[in-house]
N, CA, C and O atoms as a GROMACS GRO file, in nm:
protein
  588
    1MET      N    1   8.174  13.500   2.166
    1MET     CA    2   8.284  13.588   2.128
    1MET      C    3   8.267  13.722   2.198
    1MET      O    4   8.157  13.776   2.206
    2ASP      N    5   8.378  13.773   2.248
    2ASP     CA    6   8.376  13.903   2.313
    2ASP      C    7   8.462  14.001   2.232
    2ASP      O    8   8.511  13.967   2.124
    3GLU      N    9   8.479  14.121   2.284
    3GLU     CA   10   8.554  14.224   2.213
    3GLU      C   11   8.700  14.184   2.192
    3GLU      O   12   8.759  14.216   2.089
    4THR      N   13   8.758  14.113   2.287
    4THR     CA   14   8.897  14.070   2.272
    4THR      C   15   8.910  13.969   2.159
    4THR      O   16   9.004  13.976   2.080
    5ASP      N   17   8.816  13.875   2.150
    5ASP     CA   18   8.816  13.780   2.038
    5ASP      C   19   8.806  13.854   1.905
    5ASP      O   20   8.880  13.824   1.811
    6ARG      N   21   8.716  13.951   1.897
    6ARG     CA   22   8.699  14.028   1.773
    6ARG      C   23   8.826  14.105   1.739
    6ARG      O   24   8.866  14.113   1.623
    7ALA      N   25   8.890  14.163   1.840
    7ALA     CA   26   9.014  14.238   1.817
    7ALA      C   27   9.124  14.144   1.766
    7ALA      O   28   9.201  14.181   1.677
    8MET      N   29   9.130  14.023   1.820
    8MET     CA   30   9.228  13.926   1.773
    8MET      C   31   9.202  13.890   1.627
    8MET      O   32   9.295  13.884   1.546
    9ILE      N   33   9.077  13.866   1.594
    9ILE     CA   34   9.042  13.829   1.457
    9ILE      C   35   9.074  13.944   1.362
    9ILE      O   36   9.128  13.921   1.254
   10ASP      N   37   9.041  14.067   1.400
   10ASP     CA   38   9.074  14.183   1.316
   10ASP      C   39   9.224  14.193   1.293
   10ASP      O   40   9.269  14.220   1.181
   11ALA      N   41   9.303  14.172   1.398
   11ALA     CA   42   9.448  14.180   1.386
   11ALA      C   43   9.500  14.071   1.293
   11ALA      O   44   9.589  14.096   1.211
   12LEU      N   45   9.447  13.950   1.305
   12LEU     CA   46   9.491  13.840   1.219
   12LEU      C   47   9.445  13.858   1.075
   12LEU      O   48   9.514  13.815   0.983
   13ARG      N   49   9.330  13.920   1.055
   13ARG     CA   50   9.285  13.946   0.919
   13ARG      C   51   9.375  14.048   0.851
   13ARG      O   52   9.398  14.042   0.730
   14ALA      N   53   9.426  14.142   0.929
   14ALA     CA   54   9.517  14.242   0.875
   14ALA      C   55   9.655  14.182   0.848
   14ALA      O   56   9.722  14.221   0.752
   15ASP      N   57   9.698  14.087   0.933
   15ASP     CA   58   9.829  14.024   0.916
   15ASP      C   59   9.824  13.884   0.974
   15ASP      O   60   9.844  13.865   1.094
   16GLY      N   61   9.796  13.786   0.891
   16GLY     CA   62   9.786  13.648   0.934
   16GLY      C   63   9.918  13.587   0.978
   16GLY      O   64   9.920  13.475   1.029
   17ARG      N   65  10.027  13.660   0.960
   17ARG     CA   66  10.158  13.610   1.001
   17ARG      C   67  10.200  13.658   1.139
   17ARG      O   68  10.312  13.631   1.183
   18LEU      N   69  10.110  13.729   1.207
   18LEU     CA   70  10.142  13.777   1.341
   18LEU      C   71  10.178  13.660   1.432
   18LEU      O   72  10.112  13.556   1.431
   19SER      N   73  10.282  13.677   1.509
   19SER     CA   74  10.313  13.577   1.611
   19SER      C   75  10.211  13.592   1.723
   19SER      O   76  10.147  13.697   1.736
   20VAL      N   77  10.196  13.490   1.803
   20VAL     CA   78  10.102  13.498   1.916
   20VAL      C   79  10.149  13.606   2.013
   20VAL      O   80  10.067  13.674   2.075
   21ARG      N   81  10.279  13.621   2.026
   21ARG     CA   82  10.332  13.726   2.114
   21ARG      C   83  10.290  13.865   2.065
   21ARG      O   84  10.243  13.948   2.143
   22ALA      N   85  10.309  13.890   1.935
   22ALA     CA   86  10.270  14.020   1.878
   22ALA      C   87  10.119  14.039   1.886
   22ALA      O   88  10.071  14.149   1.912
   23LEU      N   89  10.044  13.933   1.863
   23LEU     CA   90   9.899  13.939   1.872
   23LEU      C   91   9.856  13.977   2.013
   23LEU      O   92   9.770  14.063   2.031
   24ALA      N   93   9.916  13.912   2.112
   24ALA     CA   94   9.884  13.942   2.252
   24ALA      C   95   9.915  14.088   2.286
   24ALA      O   96   9.838  14.154   2.355
   25GLU      N   97  10.027  14.137   2.236
   25GLU     CA   98  10.064  14.277   2.261
   25GLU      C   99   9.963  14.372   2.197
   25GLU      O  100   9.925  14.472   2.258
   26GLN      N  101   9.920  14.340   2.076
   26GLN     CA  102   9.825  14.429   2.005
   26GLN      C  103   9.691  14.439   2.076
   26GLN      O  104   9.630  14.545   2.077
   27VAL      N  105   9.645  14.329   2.134
   27VAL     CA  106   9.512  14.330   2.196
   27VAL      C  107   9.520  14.342   2.348
   27VAL      O  108   9.420  14.333   2.418
   28HIS      N  109   9.643  14.361   2.398
   28HIS     CA  110   9.665  14.390   2.541
   28HIS      C  111   9.620  14.278   2.633
   28HIS      O  112   9.548  14.300   2.730
   29ILE      N  113   9.665  14.154   2.599
   29ILE     CA  114   9.640  14.039   2.686
   29ILE      C  115   9.770  13.961   2.698
   29ILE      O  116   9.866  13.987   2.625
   30SER      N  117   9.774  13.866   2.790
   30SER     CA  118   9.894  13.785   2.807
   30SER      C  119   9.909  13.689   2.689
   30SER      O  120   9.813  13.658   2.619
   31ARG      N  121  10.032  13.643   2.669
   31ARG     CA  122  10.057  13.547   2.563
   31ARG      C  123   9.980  13.417   2.588
   31ARG      O  124   9.926  13.359   2.494
   32ALA      N  125   9.974  13.372   2.713
   32ALA     CA  126   9.900  13.250   2.746
   32ALA      C  127   9.752  13.265   2.714
   32ALA      O  128   9.688  13.173   2.663
   33ASN      N  129   9.696  13.382   2.746
   33ASN     CA  130   9.556  13.410   2.716
   33ASN      C  131   9.534  13.411   2.564
   33ASN      O  132   9.434  13.359   2.515
   34ALA      N  133   9.627  13.470   2.490
   34ALA     CA  134   9.615  13.475   2.343
   34ALA      C  135   9.619  13.334   2.285
   34ALA      O  136   9.539  13.301   2.197
   35TYR      N  137   9.712  13.250   2.332
   35TYR     CA  138   9.718  13.111   2.286
   35TYR      C  139   9.586  13.039   2.313
   35TYR      O  140   9.531  12.974   2.224
   36ALA      N  141   9.536  13.052   2.435
   36ALA     CA  142   9.412  12.982   2.472
   36ALA      C  143   9.295  13.030   2.388
   36ALA      O  144   9.215  12.950   2.340
   37ARG      N  145   9.284  13.161   2.371
   37ARG     CA  146   9.174  13.216   2.292
   37ARG      C  147   9.183  13.172   2.146
   37ARG      O  148   9.083  13.132   2.086
   38LEU      N  149   9.303  13.179   2.089
   38LEU     CA  150   9.320  13.140   1.949
   38LEU      C  151   9.288  12.992   1.930
   38LEU      O  152   9.223  12.954   1.832
   39GLU      N  153   9.334  12.910   2.021
   39GLU     CA  154   9.304  12.766   2.015
   39GLU      C  155   9.153  12.742   2.021
   39GLU      O  156   9.100  12.660   1.946
   40ARG      N  157   9.084  12.814   2.110
   40ARG     CA  158   8.938  12.799   2.123
   40ARG      C  159   8.869  12.845   1.995
   40ARG      O  160   8.777  12.779   1.948
   41LEU      N  161   8.912  12.958   1.940
   41LEU     CA  162   8.850  13.009   1.817
   41LEU      C  163   8.868  12.911   1.701
   41LEU      O  164   8.779  12.897   1.618
   42GLN      N  165   8.981  12.844   1.696
   42GLN     CA  166   9.002  12.742   1.592
   42GLN      C  167   8.917  12.618   1.619
   42GLN      O  168   8.854  12.565   1.527
   43ARG      N  169   8.915  12.573   1.743
   43ARG     CA  170   8.837  12.453   1.779
   43ARG      C  171   8.689  12.474   1.751
   43ARG      O  172   8.621  12.381   1.706
   44GLU      N  173   8.637  12.595   1.777
   44GLU     CA  174   8.496  12.625   1.756
   44GLU      C  175   8.463  12.657   1.610
   44GLU      O  176   8.347  12.680   1.577
   45GLY      N  177   8.564  12.660   1.524
   45GLY     CA  178   8.540  12.684   1.383
   45GLY      C  179   8.522  12.830   1.346
   45GLY      O  180   8.481  12.860   1.234
   46VAL      N  181   8.552  12.921   1.437
   46VAL     CA  182   8.545  13.064   1.404
   46VAL      C  183   8.663  13.100   1.315
   46VAL      O  184   8.645  13.162   1.210
   47VAL      N  185   8.782  13.062   1.355
   47VAL     CA  186   8.902  13.078   1.273
   47VAL      C  187   8.922  12.944   1.202
   47VAL      O  188   8.946  12.842   1.265
   48THR      N  189   8.912  12.948   1.070
   48THR     CA  190   8.916  12.823   0.994
   48THR      C  191   9.050  12.802   0.924
   48THR      O  192   9.072  12.697   0.864
   49GLY      N  193   9.138  12.899   0.932
   49GLY     CA  194   9.269  12.883   0.870
   49GLY      C  195   9.338  13.017   0.855
   49GLY      O  196   9.282  13.122   0.888
   50PHE      N  197   9.458  13.011   0.804
   50PHE     CA  198   9.538  13.131   0.780
   50PHE      C  199   9.576  13.127   0.634
   50PHE      O  200   9.608  13.021   0.579
   51THR      N  201   9.573  13.242   0.569
   51THR     CA  202   9.591  13.244   0.425
   51THR      C  203   9.675  13.364   0.382
   51THR      O  204   9.707  13.452   0.462
   52VAL      N  205   9.708  13.365   0.257
   52VAL     CA  206   9.784  13.474   0.196
   52VAL      C  207   9.691  13.549   0.103
   52VAL      O  208   9.614  13.488   0.029
   53THR      N  209   9.697  13.680   0.106
   53THR     CA  210   9.623  13.763   0.012
   53THR      C  211   9.720  13.806  -0.096
   53THR      O  212   9.829  13.855  -0.068
   54VAL      N  213   9.679  13.788  -0.221
   54VAL     CA  214   9.768  13.821  -0.332
   54VAL      C  215   9.704  13.928  -0.420
   54VAL      O  216   9.583  13.951  -0.415
   55ASP      N  217   9.787  13.993  -0.499
   55ASP     CA  218   9.740  14.091  -0.596
   55ASP      C  219   9.722  14.019  -0.729
   55ASP      O  220   9.820  13.980  -0.792
   56PRO      N  221   9.596  14.000  -0.772
   56PRO     CA  222   9.572  13.925  -0.896
   56PRO      C  223   9.643  13.985  -1.018
   56PRO      O  224   9.691  13.911  -1.103
   57ASP      N  225   9.650  14.117  -1.025
   57ASP     CA  226   9.717  14.180  -1.140
   57ASP      C  227   9.863  14.140  -1.147
   57ASP      O  228   9.915  14.111  -1.255
   58ARG      N  229   9.930  14.139  -1.032
   58ARG     CA  230  10.072  14.103  -1.029
   58ARG      C  231  10.093  13.954  -1.057
   58ARG      O  232  10.204  13.912  -1.091
   59MET      N  233   9.987  13.876  -1.041
   59MET     CA  234   9.994  13.733  -1.075
   59MET      C  235   9.957  13.708  -1.222
   59MET      O  236   9.954  13.594  -1.267
   60GLY      N  237   9.930  13.816  -1.294
   60GLY     CA  238   9.895  13.802  -1.435
   60GLY      C  239   9.748  13.774  -1.460
   60GLY      O  240   9.710  13.738  -1.571
   61LEU      N  241   9.665  13.790  -1.357
   61LEU     CA  242   9.521  13.766  -1.372
   61LEU      C  243   9.450  13.901  -1.379
   61LEU      O  244   9.379  13.939  -1.286
   62GLY      N  245   9.470  13.971  -1.490
   62GLY     CA  246   9.421  14.107  -1.504
   62GLY      C  247   9.276  14.121  -1.543
   62GLY      O  248   9.224  14.233  -1.545
   63THR      N  249   9.208  14.013  -1.573
   63THR     CA  250   9.068  14.018  -1.612
   63THR      C  251   8.984  13.944  -1.509
   63THR      O  252   9.015  13.832  -1.470
   64ALA      N  253   8.878  14.011  -1.464
   64ALA     CA  254   8.789  13.948  -1.366
   64ALA      C  255   8.645  13.978  -1.404
   64ALA      O  256   8.615  14.079  -1.468
   65ALA      N  257   8.556  13.888  -1.363
   65ALA     CA  258   8.415  13.906  -1.395
   65ALA      C  259   8.329  13.835  -1.292
   65ALA      O  260   8.372  13.739  -1.227
   66TYR      N  261   8.207  13.886  -1.279
   66TYR     CA  262   8.102  13.814  -1.207
   66TYR      C  263   8.015  13.749  -1.313
   66TYR      O  264   7.976  13.813  -1.411
   67VAL      N  265   7.986  13.623  -1.294
   67VAL     CA  266   7.903  13.550  -1.390
   67VAL      C  267   7.780  13.499  -1.315
   67VAL      O  268   7.791  13.419  -1.222
   68SER      N  269   7.662  13.548  -1.356
   68SER     CA  270   7.541  13.493  -1.298
   68SER      C  271   7.508  13.366  -1.374
   68SER      O  272   7.520  13.359  -1.496
   69VAL      N  273   7.466  13.264  -1.298
   69VAL     CA  274   7.439  13.133  -1.357
   69VAL      C  275   7.298  13.090  -1.319
   69VAL      O  276   7.264  13.083  -1.201
   70SER      N  277   7.218  13.061  -1.419
   70SER     CA  278   7.085  13.003  -1.396
   70SER      C  279   7.098  12.853  -1.414
   70SER      O  280   7.160  12.805  -1.510
   71ILE      N  281   7.040  12.777  -1.320
   71ILE     CA  282   7.056  12.632  -1.324
   71ILE      C  283   6.921  12.562  -1.321
   71ILE      O  284   6.819  12.622  -1.288
   72GLU      N  285   6.923  12.435  -1.355
   72GLU     CA  286   6.803  12.353  -1.346
   72GLU      C  287   6.772  12.328  -1.199
   72GLU      O  288   6.861  12.324  -1.115
   73GLN      N  289   6.644  12.311  -1.170
   73GLN     CA  290   6.600  12.289  -1.033
   73GLN      C  291   6.669  12.167  -0.972
   73GLN      O  292   6.689  12.066  -1.039
   74ASP      N  293   6.704  12.178  -0.845
   74ASP     CA  294   6.764  12.069  -0.766
   74ASP      C  295   6.902  12.024  -0.815
   74ASP      O  296   6.940  11.910  -0.792
   75THR      N  297   6.977  12.112  -0.882
   75THR     CA  298   7.110  12.074  -0.929
   75THR      C  299   7.220  12.157  -0.864
   75THR      O  300   7.337  12.141  -0.900
   76TRP      N  301   7.187  12.245  -0.769
   76TRP     CA  302   7.286  12.340  -0.720
   76TRP      C  303   7.407  12.274  -0.655
   76TRP      O  304   7.518  12.324  -0.670
   77ARG      N  305   7.389  12.165  -0.584
   77ARG     CA  306   7.504  12.100  -0.520
   77ARG      C  307   7.602  12.046  -0.625
   77ARG      O  308   7.723  12.067  -0.616
   78ARG      N  309   7.550  11.977  -0.723
   78ARG     CA  310   7.635  11.920  -0.827
   78ARG      C  311   7.698  12.029  -0.912
   78ARG      O  312   7.818  12.024  -0.942
   79VAL      N  313   7.618  12.129  -0.951
   79VAL     CA  314   7.670  12.238  -1.032
   79VAL      C  315   7.778  12.314  -0.955
   79VAL      O  316   7.882  12.347  -1.012
   80THR      N  317   7.754  12.342  -0.829
   80THR     CA  318   7.853  12.412  -0.747
   80THR      C  319   7.983  12.332  -0.739
   80THR      O  320   8.091  12.389  -0.753
   81ARG      N  321   7.972  12.202  -0.718
   81ARG     CA  322   8.091  12.117  -0.713
   81ARG      C  323   8.167  12.122  -0.846
   81ARG      O  324   8.289  12.137  -0.847
   82ASP      N  325   8.094  12.109  -0.957
   82ASP     CA  326   8.158  12.110  -1.088
   82ASP      C  327   8.222  12.245  -1.118
   82ASP      O  328   8.333  12.251  -1.172
   83LEU      N  329   8.153  12.354  -1.084
   83LEU     CA  330   8.209  12.487  -1.108
   83LEU      C  331   8.334  12.511  -1.024
   83LEU      O  332   8.428  12.576  -1.070
   84SER      N  333   8.336  12.459  -0.903
   84SER     CA  334   8.451  12.481  -0.814
   84SER      C  335   8.578  12.417  -0.867
   84SER      O  336   8.688  12.452  -0.824
   85GLU      N  337   8.566  12.324  -0.960
   85GLU     CA  338   8.682  12.257  -1.017
   85GLU      C  339   8.736  12.326  -1.141
   85GLU      O  340   8.840  12.286  -1.194
   86LEU      N  341   8.668  12.431  -1.188
   86LEU     CA  342   8.712  12.500  -1.309
   86LEU      C  343   8.824  12.598  -1.278
   86LEU      O  344   8.825  12.660  -1.172
   87PRO      N  345   8.920  12.613  -1.370
   87PRO     CA  346   9.028  12.708  -1.349
   87PRO      C  347   8.975  12.851  -1.348
   87PRO      O  348   8.889  12.887  -1.429
   88GLY      N  349   9.026  12.931  -1.257
   88GLY     CA  350   8.988  13.071  -1.251
   88GLY      C  351   8.866  13.102  -1.167
   88GLY      O  352   8.842  13.218  -1.135
   89VAL      N  353   8.789  13.001  -1.129
   89VAL     CA  354   8.672  13.025  -1.044
   89VAL      C  355   8.720  13.047  -0.902
   89VAL      O  356   8.780  12.958  -0.841
   90GLU      N  357   8.691  13.166  -0.848
   90GLU     CA  358   8.739  13.202  -0.715
   90GLU      C  359   8.632  13.192  -0.607
   90GLU      O  360   8.663  13.161  -0.492
   91ARG      N  361   8.510  13.219  -0.644
   91ARG     CA  362   8.403  13.223  -0.544
   91ARG      C  363   8.272  13.187  -0.611
   91ARG      O  364   8.246  13.226  -0.724
   92ILE      N  365   8.190  13.111  -0.538
   92ILE     CA  366   8.057  13.073  -0.587
   92ILE      C  367   7.958  13.102  -0.475
   92ILE      O  368   7.975  13.054  -0.363
   93SER      N  369   7.856  13.181  -0.506
   93SER     CA  370   7.754  13.214  -0.406
   93SER      C  371   7.618  13.170  -0.457
   93SER      O  372   7.580  13.202  -0.570
   94LEU      N  373   7.544  13.098  -0.374
   94LEU     CA  374   7.405  13.064  -0.402
   94LEU      C  375   7.323  13.184  -0.358
   94LEU      O  376   7.331  13.225  -0.242
   95VAL      N  377   7.244  13.242  -0.449
   95VAL     CA  378   7.174  13.366  -0.420
   95VAL      C  379   7.024  13.353  -0.446
   95VAL      O  380   6.978  13.263  -0.516
   96GLY      N  381   6.951  13.443  -0.386
   96GLY     CA  382   6.808  13.452  -0.412
   96GLY      C  383   6.784  13.569  -0.506
   96GLY      O  384   6.768  13.682  -0.461
   97ALA      N  385   6.781  13.542  -0.634
   97ALA     CA  386   6.766  13.648  -0.735
   97ALA      C  387   6.702  13.587  -0.858
   97ALA      O  388   6.651  13.475  -0.854
   98GLU      N  389   6.703  13.660  -0.969
   98GLU     CA  390   6.648  13.606  -1.092
   98GLU      C  391   6.740  13.499  -1.152
   98GLU      O  392   6.703  13.433  -1.249
   99PHE      N  393   6.859  13.482  -1.097
   99PHE     CA  394   6.950  13.375  -1.131
   99PHE      C  395   6.982  13.300  -1.001
   99PHE      O  396   6.940  13.343  -0.894
  100ASP      N  397   7.055  13.192  -1.010
  100ASP     CA  398   7.075  13.106  -0.893
  100ASP      C  399   7.212  13.116  -0.828
  100ASP      O  400   7.224  13.110  -0.706
  101LEU      N  401   7.316  13.132  -0.908
  101LEU     CA  402   7.452  13.137  -0.858
  101LEU      C  403   7.522  13.263  -0.909
  101LEU      O  404   7.496  13.309  -1.021
  102LEU      N  405   7.610  13.317  -0.826
  102LEU     CA  406   7.697  13.426  -0.870
  102LEU      C  407   7.839  13.375  -0.855
  102LEU      O  408   7.882  13.339  -0.746
  103VAL      N  409   7.912  13.373  -0.966
  103VAL     CA  410   8.045  13.314  -0.970
  103VAL      C  411   8.145  13.424  -1.002
  103VAL      O  412   8.127  13.500  -1.098
  104GLN      N  413   8.252  13.432  -0.923
  104GLN     CA  414   8.359  13.526  -0.954
  104GLN      C  415   8.471  13.449  -1.023
  104GLN      O  416   8.517  13.345  -0.975
  105VAL      N  417   8.513  13.501  -1.138
  105VAL     CA  418   8.614  13.435  -1.221
  105VAL      C  419   8.728  13.531  -1.247
  105VAL      O  420   8.706  13.650  -1.270
  106ARG      N  421   8.850  13.480  -1.245
  106ARG     CA  422   8.969  13.557  -1.284
  106ARG      C  423   9.038  13.484  -1.398
  106ARG      O  424   9.042  13.361  -1.402
  107ALA      N  425   9.092  13.563  -1.491
  107ALA     CA  426   9.160  13.506  -1.606
  107ALA      C  427   9.276  13.599  -1.646
  107ALA      O  428   9.284  13.713  -1.601
  108HIS      N  429   9.363  13.546  -1.731
  108HIS     CA  430   9.476  13.626  -1.777
  108HIS      C  431   9.430  13.738  -1.871
  108HIS      O  432   9.485  13.848  -1.869
  109ASP      N  433   9.330  13.709  -1.952
  109ASP     CA  434   9.281  13.808  -2.048
  109ASP      C  435   9.137  13.774  -2.087
  109ASP      O  436   9.080  13.676  -2.040
  110ASN      N  437   9.079  13.858  -2.173
  110ASN     CA  438   8.940  13.837  -2.215
  110ASN      C  439   8.920  13.708  -2.292
  110ASN      O  440   8.814  13.646  -2.282
  111HIS      N  441   9.020  13.666  -2.367
  111HIS     CA  442   9.007  13.540  -2.442
  111HIS      C  443   8.995  13.421  -2.347
  111HIS      O  444   8.913  13.331  -2.368
  112GLU      N  445   9.077  13.420  -2.243
  112GLU     CA  446   9.070  13.312  -2.146
  112GLU      C  447   8.937  13.318  -2.070
  112GLU      O  448   8.876  13.215  -2.042
  113LEU      N  449   8.892  13.439  -2.035
  113LEU     CA  450   8.763  13.454  -1.968
  113LEU      C  451   8.651  13.400  -2.056
  113LEU      O  452   8.562  13.330  -2.007
  114ARG      N  453   8.654  13.433  -2.184
  114ARG     CA  454   8.553  13.382  -2.278
  114ARG      C  455   8.552  13.231  -2.278
  114ARG      O  456   8.445  13.169  -2.277
  115ASP      N  457   8.670  13.169  -2.280
  115ASP     CA  458   8.677  13.024  -2.281
  115ASP      C  459   8.621  12.962  -2.154
  115ASP      O  460   8.555  12.859  -2.158
  116VAL      N  461   8.648  13.027  -2.039
  116VAL     CA  462   8.596  12.975  -1.912
  116VAL      C  463   8.444  12.985  -1.911
  116VAL      O  464   8.375  12.889  -1.877
  117VAL      N  465   8.391  13.102  -1.948
  117VAL     CA  466   8.245  13.122  -1.942
  117VAL      C  467   8.173  13.042  -2.050
  117VAL      O  468   8.084  12.962  -2.019
  118LEU      N  469   8.210  13.064  -2.174
  118LEU     CA  470   8.136  13.003  -2.284
  118LEU      C  471   8.172  12.856  -2.306
  118LEU      O  472   8.088  12.777  -2.347
  119GLY      N  473   8.296  12.820  -2.280
  119GLY     CA  474   8.339  12.684  -2.306
  119GLY      C  475   8.326  12.590  -2.188
  119GLY      O  476   8.303  12.470  -2.206
  120GLN      N  477   8.341  12.643  -2.067
  120GLN     CA  478   8.344  12.553  -1.952
  120GLN      C  479   8.222  12.569  -1.861
  120GLN      O  480   8.156  12.470  -1.829
  121ILE      N  481   8.192  12.692  -1.819
  121ILE     CA  482   8.077  12.710  -1.729
  121ILE      C  483   7.948  12.668  -1.798
  121ILE      O  484   7.867  12.595  -1.741
  122GLN      N  485   7.929  12.714  -1.922
  122GLN     CA  486   7.805  12.683  -1.992
  122GLN      C  487   7.792  12.536  -2.029
  122GLN      O  488   7.682  12.490  -2.061
  123SER      N  489   7.901  12.461  -2.025
  123SER     CA  490   7.892  12.318  -2.058
  123SER      C  491   7.873  12.229  -1.934
  123SER      O  492   7.863  12.107  -1.948
  124VAL      N  493   7.869  12.289  -1.815
  124VAL     CA  494   7.845  12.210  -1.694
  124VAL      C  495   7.700  12.160  -1.698
  124VAL      O  496   7.609  12.240  -1.718
  125PRO      N  497   7.677  12.031  -1.679
  125PRO     CA  498   7.541  11.978  -1.678
  125PRO      C  499   7.458  12.046  -1.569
  125PRO      O  500   7.500  12.055  -1.454
  126GLY      N  501   7.341  12.092  -1.607
  126GLY     CA  502   7.252  12.161  -1.514
  126GLY      C  503   7.252  12.312  -1.531
  126GLY      O  504   7.161  12.380  -1.481
  127VAL      N  505   7.352  12.367  -1.601
  127VAL     CA  506   7.357  12.511  -1.626
  127VAL      C  507   7.265  12.543  -1.743
  127VAL      O  508   7.278  12.487  -1.852
  128ARG      N  509   7.170  12.636  -1.719
  128ARG     CA  510   7.075  12.676  -1.823
  128ARG      C  511   7.121  12.801  -1.896
  128ARG      O  512   7.094  12.816  -2.015
  129GLY      N  513   7.190  12.890  -1.828
  129GLY     CA  514   7.234  13.013  -1.893
  129GLY      C  515   7.325  13.094  -1.802
  129GLY      O  516   7.331  13.071  -1.681
  130THR      N  517   7.396  13.189  -1.864
  130THR     CA  518   7.487  13.276  -1.788
  130THR      C  519   7.473  13.419  -1.836
  130THR      O  520   7.421  13.447  -1.944
  131ARG      N  521   7.521  13.508  -1.754
  131ARG     CA  522   7.533  13.650  -1.789
  131ARG      C  523   7.659  13.699  -1.722
  131ARG      O  524   7.682  13.668  -1.605
  132THR      N  525   7.741  13.775  -1.793
  132THR     CA  526   7.873  13.814  -1.743
  132THR      C  527   7.884  13.965  -1.728
  132THR      O  528   7.842  14.042  -1.814
  133TRP      N  529   7.943  14.005  -1.612
  133TRP     CA  530   7.973  14.145  -1.586
  133TRP      C  531   8.123  14.156  -1.561
  133TRP      O  532   8.176  14.093  -1.469
  134LEU      N  533   8.193  14.237  -1.642
  134LEU     CA  534   8.335  14.259  -1.620
  134LEU      C  535   8.356  14.344  -1.496
  134LEU      O  536   8.279  14.436  -1.469
  135ILE      N  537   8.459  14.314  -1.422
  135ILE     CA  538   8.496  14.392  -1.303
  135ILE      C  539   8.609  14.485  -1.346
  135ILE      O  540   8.715  14.440  -1.389
  136PHE      N  541   8.586  14.616  -1.334
  136PHE     CA  542   8.689  14.713  -1.371
  136PHE      C  543   8.788  14.739  -1.258
  136PHE      O  544   8.906  14.760  -1.282
  137ASP      N  545   8.738  14.738  -1.134
  137ASP     CA  546   8.824  14.764  -1.019
  137ASP      C  547   8.758  14.705  -0.896
  137ASP      O  548   8.636  14.686  -0.893
  138GLU      N  549   8.837  14.675  -0.794
  138GLU     CA  550   8.784  14.615  -0.672
  138GLU      C  551   8.848  14.680  -0.550
  138GLU      O  552   8.962  14.727  -0.556
  139VAL      N  553   8.774  14.682  -0.440
  139VAL     CA  554   8.827  14.723  -0.311
  139VAL      C  555   8.793  14.611  -0.215
  139VAL      O  556   8.675  14.584  -0.189
  140ASP      N  557   8.895  14.543  -0.160
  140ASP     CA  558   8.874  14.434  -0.066
  140ASP      C  559   8.875  14.492   0.073
  140ASP      O  560   8.980  14.523   0.129
  141LEU      N  561   8.758  14.508   0.129
  141LEU     CA  562   8.745  14.569   0.262
  141LEU      C  563   8.803  14.480   0.371
  141LEU      O  564   8.846  14.530   0.475
  142ARG      N  565   8.806  14.350   0.349
  142ARG     CA  566   8.863  14.259   0.450
  142ARG      C  567   9.013  14.280   0.462
  142ARG      O  568   9.069  14.261   0.570
  143ALA      N  569   9.079  14.319   0.356
  143ALA     CA  570   9.224  14.335   0.358
  143ALA      C  571   9.267  14.463   0.430
  143ALA      O  572   9.385  14.480   0.459
  144ARG      N  573   9.174  14.551   0.459
  144ARG     CA  574   9.210  14.676   0.525
  144ARG      C  575   9.246  14.657   0.670
  144ARG      O  576   9.330  14.730   0.724
  145GLY      N  577   9.184  14.561   0.735
  145GLY     CA  578   9.216  14.534   0.874
  145GLY      C  579   9.152  14.626   0.973
  145GLY      O  580   9.180  14.616   1.093
  146ASP      N  581   9.065  14.716   0.929
  146ASP     CA  582   9.002  14.809   1.024
  146ASP      C  583   8.853  14.784   1.038
  146ASP      O  584   8.781  14.870   1.089
  147ARG      N  585   8.808  14.671   0.993
  147ARG     CA  586   8.665  14.637   1.002
  147ARG      C  587   8.636  14.561   1.128
  147ARG      O  588   8.522  14.524   1.154
   0.00000   0.00000   0.00000
């Protein structure tokens, strides 16, 4: 990857709906070059897709939390798969800490969050315990487009 590839990725992260023509204009290359580069970035797995960024509050998901999850040894693949199927689970990270997984959860309210954590996450086979931290506010640096 060179600086032009990085500039293309930054532009697409800021606006995934950019046409290839607009993308080429932004990074000062020909449209044919932009097509070829974008195709290569997708083929090599650097660009894995295009997505929409939404405002969780406007979608009615006003409650968010990080949930640390301690699991039984050698169960992380199964536990991760099971957690990924739960409603409201947005992200699962395997970490090196006093716990094993960090899970980001969104819910409509605290009651729904309680049900997800206490009723669903804690009942996944292999989960030994959880600890929950409410998220009061977030800043998504990827959405800024200047990174």
